[in-house]
C-alpha positions in Angstrom: 61.6 23.9 -60.2 64.5 22.4 -59.9 67.3 23.4 -57.3 70.0 24.0 -60.6 66.7 26.4 -61.2 66.5 27.9 -58.5 70.7 27.9 -58.0 71.0 29.3 -61.8 68.0 32.2 -60.7 69.9 33.7 -57.3 73.2 34.2 -59.7 71.6 35.7 -62.4 69.6 38.1 -59.7 72.8 39.0 -57.9 74.0 40.0 -61.0 71.8 42.0 -61.8 71.7 43.4 -58.7 75.5 44.0 -58.3 75.3 46.1 -61.9 72.4 48.5 -61.0 74.1 49.2 -58.1 77.1 50.1 -59.4 75.6 51.8 -62.6 72.4 53.4 -60.7 70.0 52.4 -63.3 69.3 49.2 -65.6 71.5 48.9 -68.5 70.8 50.3 -72.1 69.8 48.3 -74.8 70.5 48.6 -78.6 69.6 45.7 -81.2 70.9 46.1 -84.3 69.4 43.6 -87.1 70.5 43.3 -90.4 68.4 42.1 -93.0 69.3 39.0 -94.7 72.6 38.5 -93.7 74.2 34.7 -93.7 76.1 33.6 -91.2 79.6 33.4 -93.0 79.7 37.0 -94.3 81.0 38.0 -91.2 85.1 37.4 -91.1 85.1 36.3 -87.4 83.0 33.4 -88.2 84.3 32.3 -91.6 88.2 32.3 -92.1 87.7 32.2 -95.5 85.4 35.2 -96.2 86.0 38.1 -99.0 84.5 40.8 -96.9 86.3 42.8 -94.1 83.7 43.5 -91.3 86.1 45.4 -88.5 83.5 46.8 -86.8 80.9 44.0 -86.0 84.8 41.5 -85.3 85.6 43.9 -82.8 82.1 43.8 -81.5 82.8 40.1 -81.3 85.8 40.7 -79.3 84.7 42.7 -76.6 81.7 40.5 -76.0 80.0 37.1 -76.9 79.6 35.4 -80.0 76.6 32.3 -80.2 78.0 29.6 -83.3 74.7 28.1 -83.2 71.6 31.3 -83.0 68.1 30.8 -85.1 65.8 32.6 -86.5 62.1 32.2 -86.0 62.0 32.0 -89.9 63.5 32.4 -93.0 61.7 35.5 -94.0 61.5 39.0 -92.5 58.2 40.1 -91.2 57.6 37.2 -89.2 61.6 37.0 -87.4 60.7 40.8 -86.9 57.6 39.3 -85.5 59.0 37.0 -83.2 62.0 38.8 -81.6 59.8 41.6 -80.3 57.4 39.2 -78.9 59.1 36.1 -77.8 56.5 34.2 -79.5 57.5 31.8 -82.6 55.8 33.7 -85.7 53.9 30.6 -86.9 51.4 31.2 -84.0 50.0 34.4 -86.3 51.0 33.8 -89.9 53.9 32.0 -92.0 54.2 35.3 -94.8 55.6 38.7 -94.6 53.3 41.6 -94.6 53.1 43.6 -98.3 52.3 46.4 -99.4 50.0 48.6 -97.5 49.6 45.2 -95.4 47.7 45.0 -92.3 49.7 44.7 -88.9 51.0 40.9 -87.8 49.8 42.1 -84.2 46.8 41.9 -82.4 46.4 44.4 -80.0 46.9 42.2 -77.5 50.3 40.8 -78.1 52.9 41.9 -75.6 55.9 43.2 -76.6 59.2 43.6 -75.9 59.1 47.5 -75.9 56.2 47.4 -74.2 57.2 46.0 -70.7 60.5 48.0 -71.0 59.0 50.7 -71.2 56.9 50.1 -68.1 60.3 49.5 -66.5 61.0 53.2 -67.3 62.8 53.1 -70.7 62.3 55.4 -73.7 62.2 53.0 -76.8 62.9 54.1 -79.8 62.5 51.7 -83.2 64.8 53.2 -86.4 64.7 51.6 -89.8 62.6 48.7 -91.4 59.4 48.1 -89.8 57.9 45.8 -91.8 55.1 44.4 -89.5 52.3 46.5 -91.1 50.4 49.3 -90.5 46.7 50.2 -90.1 46.4 51.8 -94.1 43.5 53.7 -94.7 42.7 53.0 -98.7 40.2 53.5 -100.8 38.3 51.0 -101.8 38.8 51.0 -105.5 42.0 50.5 -105.8 44.0 48.0 -108.7 44.0 44.4 -108.4 46.8 42.8 -110.1 48.0 38.9 -110.4 51.3 38.8 -108.5 54.1 36.1 -109.4 53.0 34.0 -107.1 49.7 33.8 -108.3 48.3 35.9 -105.6 46.0 38.7 -106.0 47.6 41.9 -104.9 46.3 45.4 -105.0 47.8 48.2 -106.2 48.0 51.4 -104.1 47.9 54.7 -105.8 49.2 58.1 -104.5 45.5 59.8 -104.3 44.3 56.6 -102.6 45.7 57.6 -99.5 45.1 60.6 -97.2 48.9 61.2 -96.6 47.8 63.8 -93.9 46.3 61.6 -92.0 47.9 59.6 -88.5 49.4 56.2 -88.8 47.5 53.6 -86.7 49.0 49.8 -85.8 52.7 50.8 -86.2 55.7 50.8 -84.1 53.9 53.8 -81.6 51.3 51.8 -80.8 53.3 48.4 -80.5 55.2 49.9 -77.2 57.4 52.6 -79.1 57.9 56.0 -77.8 59.6 57.2 -81.5 59.8 55.9 -85.0 61.8 57.1 -87.7 62.0 54.9 -91.3 60.7 54.3 -94.8 58.8 51.4 -93.6 60.4 48.5 -96.0 63.3 49.6 -98.6 61.6 47.9 -102.1 58.0 48.4 -100.5 55.9 51.9 -101.1 55.0 54.0 -99.8 58.7 55.3 -101.0 58.6 57.7 -98.6 59.5 58.8 -94.7 58.1 58.0 -91.9 58.1 59.6 -88.4 56.4 58.0 -85.2 53.1 57.7 -87.1 53.2 60.4 -90.1 54.4 60.2 -93.2 56.9 63.2 -93.6 56.5 64.2 -97.4 52.8 63.0 -98.7 53.7 60.5 -102.0 52.6 62.2 -105.3 54.7 60.1 -108.2 54.1 56.3 -109.0 57.7 54.2 -108.8 57.4 51.6 -111.2 59.9 48.7 -112.6 60.7 51.4 -115.4 61.3 54.7 -114.0 63.1 54.2 -110.5 66.1 56.4 -112.0 68.9 54.8 -110.6 70.7 51.2 -111.3 71.2 48.8 -109.0 75.2 47.3 -108.6 73.7 43.8 -108.6 71.0 41.8 -108.6 67.2 43.1 -109.0 65.7 46.0 -107.7 62.5 44.0 -106.9 60.5 47.3 -106.0 56.9 46.5 -105.6 54.9 49.3 -107.4 53.7 52.3 -105.8 53.5 55.9 -104.3 56.7 57.6 -104.1 57.9 61.3 -103.1 59.2 63.2 -106.2 62.8 62.5 -105.8 63.2 59.7 -103.6 66.4 58.0 -104.0 66.8 54.7 -102.7 70.9 55.2 -102.1 69.5 57.9 -99.6 68.2 55.1 -97.7 71.3 53.8 -95.7 73.0 56.9 -95.0 69.4 58.7 -93.8 68.8 55.5 -91.1 71.9 55.7 -89.7 72.4 59.6 -89.1 69.1 59.8 -87.5 70.2 57.1 -85.1 73.2 58.8 -83.8 71.4 61.9 -83.0 68.6 60.0 -81.5 71.5 58.4 -79.3 73.5 61.8 -78.9 69.8 62.9 -77.2 70.2 60.7 -74.5 71.0 61.3 -71.3 72.8 58.9 -68.6 69.8 59.0 -66.1 67.1 57.4 -68.3 67.8 54.0 -69.6 66.4 53.6 -73.2 66.0 50.2 -75.7 66.9 51.5 -79.2 65.5 48.6 -82.2 67.8 49.6 -84.9 66.3 47.4 -87.7 68.6 48.1 -91.1 67.2 47.6 -94.7 70.8 45.9 -95.9 72.8 43.8 -97.2 69.4 42.8 -98.5 68.1 43.8 -102.2 67.9 46.2 -103.4 71.8 45.8 -103.3 72.9 49.6 -103.2 76.3 50.2 -101.5 77.3 54.2 -101.7 79.8 54.5 -103.7 82.7 55.1 -101.4 82.2 51.8 -100.4 82.7 50.0 -104.2 85.3 47.2 -104.2 85.8 47.4 -100.5 85.4 43.6 -100.5 86.2 40.7 -102.8 82.4 39.3 -103.0 80.7 41.4 -105.4 78.7 44.1 -105.0 77.0 42.5 -102.0 80.1 42.4 -100.4 80.8 46.4 -100.4 77.2 46.3 -98.7 78.1 44.3 -95.7 80.8 46.0 -95.1 78.3 49.6 -95.6 76.5 47.6 -93.0 79.6 46.9 -91.2 79.9 51.0 -91.1 76.9 51.4 -89.9 77.0 49.4 -86.9 80.4 50.9 -86.4 79.0 54.3 -86.3 76.2 53.2 -83.4 78.9 51.9 -81.5 80.8 55.0 -81.9 77.8 57.5 -81.2 77.3 55.4 -78.0 81.5 55.7 -76.8 81.5 59.9 -77.6 78.2 59.7 -75.6 79.8 58.5 -72.2 76.6 55.3 -72.8 79.1 52.4 -73.8 79.8 50.8 -70.4 76.2 50.4 -69.5 74.7 49.5 -72.4 73.9 45.8 -73.8 74.2 45.5 -77.6 72.8 42.8 -79.5 73.8 41.9 -83.3 71.7 39.5 -85.6 69.9 39.4 -88.6 66.3 38.3 -89.4 67.6 35.1 -91.7 69.9 33.4 -94.3 71.3 35.6 -97.7 69.2 35.5 -100.3 69.1 33.7 -103.5 72.0 35.4 -105.3 74.5 34.3 -102.8 74.9 30.8 -105.2 76.2 32.8 -108.2 78.2 34.7 -105.5 79.8 31.5 -104.5 80.3 30.0 -107.5 82.1 33.3 -109.0 83.9 35.0 -106.0 84.3 31.6 -103.5 82.8 33.9 -100.8 79.6 31.6 -99.2 77.4 33.7 -97.1 76.0 31.0 -95.8 79.3 29.6 -94.2 79.4 25.5 -94.1 75.4 25.7 -93.7 73.3 24.1 -96.3 70.6 26.3 -97.6 69.5 30.2 -97.3 66.9 32.5 -97.1 63.0 30.8 -96.6 64.7 27.5 -96.2 64.3 25.4 -93.6 68.3 24.2 -94.3 70.0 25.4 -91.6 71.3 28.3 -93.8 67.9 30.0 -93.5 67.8 30.3 -89.8 71.0 29.9 -88.5 71.9 34.1 -87.9 75.0 35.7 -86.7 74.1 36.8 -82.8 77.0 38.4 -80.8 75.8 40.2 -77.3 78.4 42.5 -75.3 78.2 44.3 -72.1 81.8 45.4 -70.8 81.8 44.0 -67.4 78.9 41.6 -67.2 79.9 39.6 -70.3 83.4 38.2 -71.0 84.6 40.0 -73.7 85.8 37.8 -76.9 84.1 34.1 -75.4 82.3 31.6 -77.6 79.7 30.1 -76.7 77.9 26.6 -78.6 74.8 26.9 -76.8 71.5 26.8 -78.9 69.5 29.6 -78.8 66.4 31.6 -81.1 65.7 35.2 -81.2 62.6 34.6 -79.7 64.3 33.6 -76.8 66.0 37.7 -76.7 62.7 39.2 -74.8 62.7 37.0 -71.3 66.6 37.6 -71.5 66.7 41.5 -71.7 63.9 41.0 -69.2 65.9 39.4 -67.0 68.5 41.7 -67.3 67.1 44.1 -66.6 64.7 43.6 -63.9 61.7 43.7 -65.8 58.6 41.5 -64.9 57.1 39.8 -67.9 53.3 39.3 -67.5 52.0 35.7 -67.0 51.1 34.7 -70.6 53.8 37.1 -72.0 56.6 35.9 -74.9 55.3 32.6 -74.9 58.3 30.7 -76.3 61.5 33.0 -74.9 64.1 30.8 -73.1 66.2 33.0 -70.5 69.7 32.3 -72.1 70.9 35.3 -69.4 72.8 32.3 -67.5 74.6 31.8 -70.3 76.0 35.0 -70.9 76.4 36.2 -67.7 78.9 32.8 -67.3 76.7 31.6 -63.6 75.6 28.1 -63.8 73.1 26.5 -66.0 72.0 22.9 -67.7 72.9 22.2 -71.3 70.5 22.0 -73.6 69.4 25.5 -72.2 66.1 24.9 -74.5 64.0 22.0 -74.1 63.7 22.0 -78.8 63.7 24.5 -80.7 61.2 25.2 -83.9 62.4 25.4 -87.7 59.7 27.6 -89.9 58.8 29.7 -92.7 56.0 28.2 -94.4 53.3 26.1 -93.4 54.3 22.8 -95.7 57.6 22.4 -94.3 58.7 22.3 -90.1 62.0 21.4 -88.9 62.4 20.6 -85.0 65.7 20.4 -83.6 66.5 18.7 -79.5 69.5 18.3 -78.8 72.3 16.9 -81.7 68.9 16.0 -83.3 67.5 17.8 -85.8 64.0 16.5 -87.8 62.5 17.8 -90.8 59.4 16.4 -92.5 60.3 17.0 -95.6 62.6 15.2 -98.2 63.6 18.5 -98.3 64.8 21.6 -96.4 64.5 23.9 -99.2 62.0 25.8 -100.7 63.4 25.2 -104.5 66.1 23.6 -106.3 69.4 24.5 -105.5 71.5 25.3 -108.9 73.0 22.3 -110.7 76.3 24.3 -110.1 76.1 25.4 -106.6 75.8 21.2 -106.4 78.0 20.2 -108.1 80.3 23.3 -106.5 79.3 21.7 -103.2 78.8 18.1 -103.3 75.0 17.8 -101.9 72.6 15.3 -103.1 69.3 15.4 -102.4 67.3 13.0 -100.5 64.4 10.7 -100.9 63.1 9.5 -97.8 59.7 11.1 -96.2 61.5 12.7 -93.6 65.6 13.5 -92.7 67.0 13.7 -89.7 70.5 14.6 -89.1 72.9 14.7 -85.9 74.0 18.7 -86.3 77.0 17.8 -83.8 78.4 16.2 -86.3 77.2 16.6 -89.6 76.3 20.9 -89.6 76.6 20.8 -93.7 73.2 18.1 -93.0 75.1 15.9 -95.9 73.9 12.5 -94.2 70.3 11.3 -93.6 69.8 9.2 -90.6 65.7 9.1 -91.5 66.0 5.5 -91.0 68.3 4.3 -88.6 66.2 6.5 -85.8 62.7 5.7 -86.3 61.7 5.8 -82.1 63.6 9.6 -82.3 61.6 10.7 -85.7 57.8 9.5 -83.7 59.4 11.8 -80.2 60.6 15.0 -82.3 57.3 14.9 -83.8 55.0 14.4 -81.3 56.9 16.8 -79.1 56.2 19.3 -82.5 52.7 18.5 -82.6 52.6 19.7 -78.7 54.3 22.8 -79.2 51.7 23.8 -82.2 48.6 22.9 -80.2 49.7 24.2 -76.8 50.3 28.0 -77.8 54.1 27.9 -76.0 56.4 25.7 -75.9 58.2 27.1 -72.9 57.7 26.3 -69.2 58.0 29.3 -66.5 57.5 29.9 -63.0 54.1 32.3 -62.8 54.0 31.8 -66.4 52.6 28.7 -68.8 51.6 25.6 -67.8 
């Protein structure tokens, strides 16, 4: 181990020891995870934003904001798996967990809540799970052809015995408590608490009988069982109330970890009426305002309970914003992706370059801004160090500890040797220092609308791959592929090595 690394480790340990001695216990942890929120949606990092985000702006003012943070994937389930395991999603799979799909996890996976629980933490997950359960489903379900050409099973209300406990969900991944609807636009449309469906779905949701109108875009609901009278507009308020109630049940002498996975501002875009016209970016903007309000309710609950001072709060999002953002930019002049190219699903920067704020009063400098490149897979190693939690040798194979960055101690930048960007198996990107290589002529998984191309001036590339200097060209406009063949060879080789080795981090006592 290098002397600088040893020095940094000692400093971090001293800082952690000082904190735990003064508070009497390790810090609590709250992760607020937004869904499909763009980097440019936050007012504090987009001066041209048409959306007020007062609570998240205040969180950034009281903590550290990262300008170069990334999710593992450009879609939902894979990013959540990566956050909770410290492992790139593509080591397991690329796609989401579909309706009634099997768990993303294997039983051998080591998760963040598991290791925190072993260190005495009470653990809870509230909100969108989207990582699968081991559903017991009748074999004679209906098969249909989905819009992507793949066969999908349609599960009906009488295909499942709803009285049985559910296996393979949050409680089997290290959480002591779960409450949520699973995934707002996937069946079953019902509440699940711990390993039980609270009320058996007796109706069938179809695209024709939703019973409500969305305020922007499509419902995007998959057909399937629902509870009688199910109201999608009640989902976010119910999750907020349950989260505040859970926080109010916590005590100062027992550390806790709360993973609050929001269903917003993911489609369906359904802000509650009191948030209508609170932005200048349409109903989506209003939904972001409500998402900001929800974050504010969590922060308020922590403060009123007297838990704020010894709680690490992390706010981020699972991927970039959905394709409705193109029309939003043209219609309202609000760019949810900020100045980045691409949206959700893309290997372009806008697909995975996400908001990231971390606050820890007295330990993280208020109002700090870091340009250090980090990934959400780094959360596991970082929180383990900050809480004095030992990681098993083969846990979090891609997770770098960025605690020196947040604690303001000495470290060598860049912290990460390299970062892999990927959604589907067809396209891969790798970032090393300022350089980003993508092994395709485009980082997108669909074409830009002509109106948006005209608005932004983006042009297409025709080289076999593309190469950008992200420091000079964060908007990915200047392709340097033909000028640096040796760099492309180096980065391609490293990407292949990461994929073959099963890890990308060298850690004392761990990988390698």
